[in-house]
C-alpha positions in Angstrom: -29.7 76.4 55.0 -33.2 76.4 56.6 -33.6 77.0 60.3 -33.4 73.6 62.1 -36.8 72.3 63.3 -35.8 70.1 66.2 -37.7 66.9 67.0 -37.7 65.3 70.4 -35.3 62.4 70.4 -36.6 59.1 71.7 -34.4 56.6 73.4 -34.1 53.0 72.3 -36.8 50.7 73.6 -36.5 49.0 77.0 -37.7 45.5 76.7 -37.8 42.2 78.5 -34.9 39.8 77.9 -37.0 37.6 75.6 -35.2 37.5 72.3 -38.3 37.9 70.2 -39.4 40.9 72.3 -36.0 42.5 71.9 -35.9 42.0 68.1 -39.5 43.1 67.5 -39.2 46.2 69.8 -36.1 47.4 68.0 -37.6 46.9 64.6 -40.8 48.8 65.7 -38.6 51.6 67.1 -36.8 51.9 63.7 -40.0 51.7 61.8 -41.5 54.5 63.8 -38.3 56.5 63.4 -38.3 56.4 59.6 -42.1 57.0 59.3 -41.7 60.1 61.5 -38.8 61.3 59.3 -41.0 61.2 56.2 -44.2 62.3 57.8 -44.9 66.0 57.3 -42.0 66.4 54.9 -42.8 69.1 52.3 -43.6 68.0 48.8 -42.0 68.2 46.3 -38.8 68.1 48.4 -39.7 64.6 49.8 -39.6 63.2 46.2 -36.6 65.3 45.0 -33.1 64.1 45.6 -30.5 66.3 47.2 -27.7 63.6 46.8 -25.9 62.2 43.8 -27.4 58.7 44.2 -30.9 60.0 43.5 -32.2 58.8 46.9 -35.4 60.5 48.1 -37.4 60.3 51.3 -40.5 59.0 49.6 -38.4 56.5 47.6 -36.8 55.1 50.8 -40.2 54.6 52.5 -41.7 53.1 49.3 -38.7 50.7 49.2 -39.1 49.7 52.8 -42.8 49.1 52.2 -41.9 46.6 49.5 -39.2 44.9 51.7 -41.7 44.5 54.5 -44.3 43.1 52.1 -41.8 40.6 50.5 -40.2 39.6 53.8 -43.2 39.1 56.1 -46.2 38.9 53.8 -44.8 36.7 51.0 -45.4 39.3 48.2 -43.2 39.2 45.2 -41.2 42.2 44.0 -40.2 42.0 40.3 -37.8 45.0 40.2 -36.1 46.0 43.4 -34.5 49.0 41.9 -37.9 50.4 40.9 -39.0 50.3 44.6 -36.6 53.2 45.3 -38.5 55.5 42.9 -40.9 57.9 44.7 -44.5 57.1 43.8 -46.8 59.9 42.7 -48.9 59.6 45.9 -48.9 62.3 48.5 -46.4 62.1 51.5 -49.3 61.2 53.8 -50.5 58.4 51.5 -47.0 56.8 51.3 -46.6 57.0 55.1 -50.1 55.5 55.6 -49.3 52.7 53.2 -46.1 51.9 55.1 -47.8 51.9 58.4 -50.5 49.7 57.1 -48.0 47.2 55.7 -46.1 47.3 59.1 -49.4 46.5 60.9 -50.1 43.6 58.6 -46.5 42.3 59.0 -46.8 42.5 62.8 -50.0 40.5 62.6 -48.2 37.8 60.6 -45.3 37.9 63.1 -47.7 37.5 66.0 -48.4 33.9 64.8 -44.6 33.1 64.8 -43.7 31.8 68.3 -40.5 30.0 67.3 -37.7 32.3 66.1 -35.8 29.4 64.6 -38.8 28.2 62.5 -39.1 29.1 58.8 -41.0 32.3 58.2 -44.4 31.5 56.8 -44.7 33.1 53.4 -47.8 31.7 51.6 -47.5 31.7 47.9 -43.7 31.9 47.8 -41.9 28.9 46.4 -38.7 27.6 47.9 -37.4 27.7 51.4 -38.0 30.5 53.8 -35.5 32.1 56.1 -36.0 31.7 59.8 -38.2 34.3 61.7 -35.0 35.3 63.6 -33.1 36.0 60.3 -36.1 37.9 58.9 -36.3 40.1 62.0 -32.5 40.8 62.0 -32.6 41.6 58.3 -35.4 44.0 58.7 -33.7 45.7 61.6 -30.6 46.1 59.5 -32.5 47.3 56.4 -34.7 49.7 58.3 -31.9 51.1 60.4 -29.7 51.7 57.3 -32.5 53.6 55.5 -33.5 55.4 58.6 -30.0 56.8 58.7 -30.3 57.9 55.1 -33.7 59.5 55.9 -32.1 61.4 58.8 -29.7 63.1 56.4 -32.2 63.7 53.7 -34.7 65.3 56.0 -32.1 67.5 57.6 -31.0 68.7 54.1 -34.7 69.5 53.3 -35.7 71.5 56.3 -33.1 71.2 59.0 -35.2 68.8 61.0 -33.1 66.5 63.2 -33.8 63.8 65.9 -36.1 60.8 65.8 
């Protein structure tokens, strides 16, 4: 096993008691965590699976980019399973695309002042979930995959921490 490359752990965010602030701060904390797990990972290891499920670091981040786009930007995803496949792009490009999507999602969220209101998703037919539900869902989704990324990155080069 490779010699562990320790990363500095960062504590959970300290926020005001405003519900929206708390939800968005924790989501941003998890987003930064998974981006840092993937950033700098060696290629081809970042696109090669070390687990029976076939999960890869790049596939996880590619999937989360699609979930952010669908949830907050109203984009349609035709094949969710395909979003788990690592794209041919470089590690740096996949991380940059994720961060850009997060920035665009945050700009869309900045306009949402009522957590109970339907999430605006232009171009998407049907009812939208509430902003609160969407934030809670993205916290769960990002947290789950950040945990997967922790394990995959440690298997690749021993790196641990956030």
